[in-house]
N, C-alpha and C positions, 0 to 999 in steps of 0.2 A: 316615489315610483321610479323604477329603473328605466332609463332611456333605452330606445331600440337602436339596432344597428342602422336602420333606415334613417333615423334622425341624425346619427353621427355622420352618415354619408352625405346627407343634405347640408349639414353645417360645414363639412369639409369640401363640398362641391365635387364629390366623386360618386361613382356608381357603388351601390351596396356591396357588390362583389369585390371591388377594389378595396373598400373599407375593411372587409373581412380579411383579405390577404394582408393588408397593412397592420392589422392588429394581431395576427397569428405569427409568432416568432419563426415558425417553420416555413412560412411562405412570404415573409417580408422581403426576401431577396428578389421576388418577382415584381416588386413595386419600387419606384424611385425613392431615394432618401427623402427628398422634399415632400413627396406625397405621404410617406410614413409619418414624418413629423407633423404634417397638417392634420392627418387623421387622428394621431395620438393626442394632439392638442384639443381637437374637437371632442374626443372621448373623455378627456379629463374635465373639460368644461361642462360636459353633460353628465358627469359622474357615471359614465357607462361601464357596466361590468359584463364581460362576455359570459354567455351561458355555456360553460364547458360540458355540461351534461348533454345539451342538444348537439354540440359539436361532435361529441363522442358517438352519439347515435348515427350521425351522418358519416363519420369516417371509420367507425368500428374501432375507435381508439378511446382509451380512458385518460390519456395524457398523465398517467401515473407510472412511476418507475420504482421498483423495489431495490433498496440497498441493504445487503446482508453482510454483517460484520461479526467476527468471532468474539469480540469483547470490547464494548464501548468504554469500559473503565481503563483500558490500556491506552495511554496517551498517543500511541502510534496511529490509532484509527480515526479520532475526531478530525484531524486535518484532512485525511482522505475523504471523509464524508463531506466536510466543508467545501473542498474543491469540486467534488462531483455535484453537490447541490447547487453551487454557484452557476455552473454551466447548465444544468438541467432546468433550473428556475428561469434562467434567461431564455431558454428554448421553449418555455411554456409548460414544463412538466412539474408535477407535484411528487415529492419523494416520500416513500413509506420506508422506515428504517426498522430492521429486525436484528436483534442481538442473539446469537446462537449459544453464547457462553461456552464456546469450544466443544459443543456437544453435537456429533453428527446427526443424532435423532432430532434435535431441535432445529438443525439446519434443514433437514428434510421437511419437518413440519412448517418451518417458515416459508419454504418454497411453495408448499401446498396452500398455505394461507394467502400468500401474495398472488398466486395464480388464481385463487378464488376471488380475489379483488380485481382480477382481469388487468393486472399491470401490463404495460406495453413491453417492458423489458426488465432485466435484472443486472445489477452491478454487485459482484460477489467477492468479498475479501476473506471468506472462510474456507475456501477450497482445500481439500487434502489431495495428496498425489493420487490416491485410489478413492475417488469420490463418486459413489453410485448416484447420489442425488443430483449432482451437477450434470453427470452424463445423461440422466433421465430427462432433465429439463432441456438440455441441448437437443436431445433426440426428438423431443416433443415439438421442436421448432421455435421455442421461446428465445428471443434475442438475449444473449447473456455475455457479459464481459467480466473477466476475472481481474482482480486487483491484487498485486503484491505476491500472489501465489499462483502456481499453475497446477493442472491436473495431468496425469500421465495418460489417461484413458479416453479423453474426449478432445476433439479439435475445436477449442474454444479460444477466442481472442483474449489476450491478457496484456496488462500494462504493469510494469514493475521497474524497480531500480536495477542498475547494472551490477549484480552481485559479484560477478567475476572481477570487474574493475575495482570494486570496493575492497574485496579481500586482497587483491594484488597490491593495491596502494597500502593497505595495512601492513602486510608482510614486508614490502619493500622499505617502508618507513623504519620498521624494527631492524631489518638487516643493515640499513644504512647507519643506524645507531650503534651497530656492532653485535647485535643478538644473532645467535645461530641456533640455539635450542629453543625453538618457539613452539608453544603448545596451542591447541585449539579445542575450545569447548563448543561443539557444534550444536545447532538447533535440532529439533525433533526430526527423526528420519522419515516420519509420515508426511512431512511438509516439504514442498519443493525448495523453500528457502534454506531449510536445514541441510538438505542433500547438496544443493547447488553451491552453497558457501563452503561446505566440507570439501567438495571436489576442487573448488577454486583454491582453497588453502593448500591442499596436497600438491596441486600443480604449481602454485607460487613458490612453495619451499624448495621444490626440485629446481625450478627455473632460476631461482635467486641464490641457490647454494646453501640453504639452511639444512638443518638435520631432518631428513625424511624418515622419521621413526614412528610407526603406528602407536607406540606407547605414549606418545605425546598428544594423542587425540582422545577425547571422551565425549560421547553424545549425551545431550540433555533430553529428557523426556518431554519437557514443556519449555516454552519461553517464559521463565519466571525467575524471580530473585531466589526463591527457595531451591529450585532445581539447579540454578547456577552454583549455589553454595554447595549442594550435595555433590555435583560433578567436580567442583574444584577440590573438595576434600579427597575424593577418589583419585583424581589426577595427581595431586601433590603427595599423597601417601605412596603412589606408585613410582613417581620419578624423583621424589625428594627435592633437593634444591638444584637439580640439573637444569630444569627449565628456568629461563630468566625473563620470559615474556609469555603472555597469553592473549590470543586473539579470540574474543568471545563471539558467539553466534548472534547476539543482540545486546542491547544496553542493559536489559534486565538481568541477563546472565552475568554481564560484567559487574553489575552492582553486587550480585551474590558473591563473586570472586573477591571484591573489595572487603565484604563482610568477613570472609574466611581469613583473609590476610590479617585483619585486625584481631580476629579470634586467636590467631597463632602468633601474634606478636611480630608480624612482618610488616614492613613499610613499603607502600607503593609510591614512587617507582624505584626506590632504592634497592629493594630486594626482588621485586617483580614488576615489570611493566605490564599494563593492561590496556587493551584496545576494545572498544565496543562497536556496535553497529546500529544505525538508525538516527543517532543524534536526537533522541527524544527530549522534550522540554526538561529543563533544570539539570541536564548532564554537565553543564558548565558551572553549576553551583555545588557539585560534589566536592569533597576534600579527599584526594586531589581531584580537580576538574578532569573529566574523562575525555581522553582522546578517542574519537569515534568517527564512523563514516556517516556523513550527512546524506540522507535520502530525501528527495523533494516530494514528500507525501501529498501535499496539497496539489502539486502539479500532476502527480500520478492520478489523483481523483479527477482532476479536470480532463486529462487526456482520455481516461476511461469513459467519462461522460460524453465527450466529443465523439469518441468512437461509436458509442451506442446511439447518439442522436443521428449521426450520419447513416448508420444502419437502418434506423427506424424511418428516416426520410427517404430511403431507397437510393441514397447518393452513391454508395459503394457496394451494395449487395451485402452478403454475409461475410465479414472478415474472419480470418483464422490465425493471423500472425500474432506473434508476441512483440510488443513495443517496449523497448528498454530506454529509460531515461538516465542521463549521466548522474553520477554520485561523486562526492568529494570527501577526502579525509580531512577532518578538523583536528589539528594537533593541539593538545592542551597539556596538562601537568602530569598525566598518569603514565607517560612514557619517557624514558631516559636511557642513556647507555648503560649496559650491564657493568656492575662494579667488579673490580679485581680480576678482569679477564674471564669471568664465568660465562657459561653459555656456549662454549665451543662445541662443535659436533663430536659425538662420542663414537 
């Protein structure tokens, strides 16, 4: 039989209200550390399990948070979920995870399902720039924090890596190697990451003296190996061997580029240097190992969860700002100086 809160309080020598605060991660700060440890030890000794349903009825909270991702099979997103879940679990929340499979209709359905479960808030990694579902949820007053992507039409807090700094580091690295004709395979134009990184690339080539030629840019429709390969073929057919380096919108696009180079009998980085973005798992195991921008995805998940927990606790009210975390270029084998003086501006 499960012990009661009163029995835990008696064993710890405190009032039941104090015991309740000590066992609730959201109110532990109101109790001294020594009391929290004493109450937790008493609860463990008595095998006490809090009745979260009863607590929810009292507080009008379910202590559940929905985490919505576009594709859990993409290695980018599990670290984000892991970081968020770590913080939420420590704060006493249970996570419900929904995978939209990059389908806006499934995203909207996921929001409805999670709202039907009366989640206290949402952490969303699937947002598009023009996202009616995100806007509707925000306007309904549901606490929502975006991860990795932003929306143009709703003032919603977001946590992401510093895309401008990451792209600038990539272009600077290539320029310092001697490249001037640097191409960009950007991410999808309906996602903020695709647009932001494309803008950052254009700004960086101008600032760093590389060739500012629109013909050296090609947008990908999705973040995928297949789309990276398609865009690489289009770009290389258009510019021939003038480009000596490619900055890819993400690592999957970069892998598609490497496939096309092998398909055409070209060698990376001898014939073309390639830079990715995100530093997904196993990018260091490719041949050649991929130079890429490392994004702290687990930290992004943690920061988003902390933002939501503070919001739900009433600590800061409703936040609206975007938080950017620092990123770093990881130089590996896929970048080298251009050979034979190629790659000078045309």
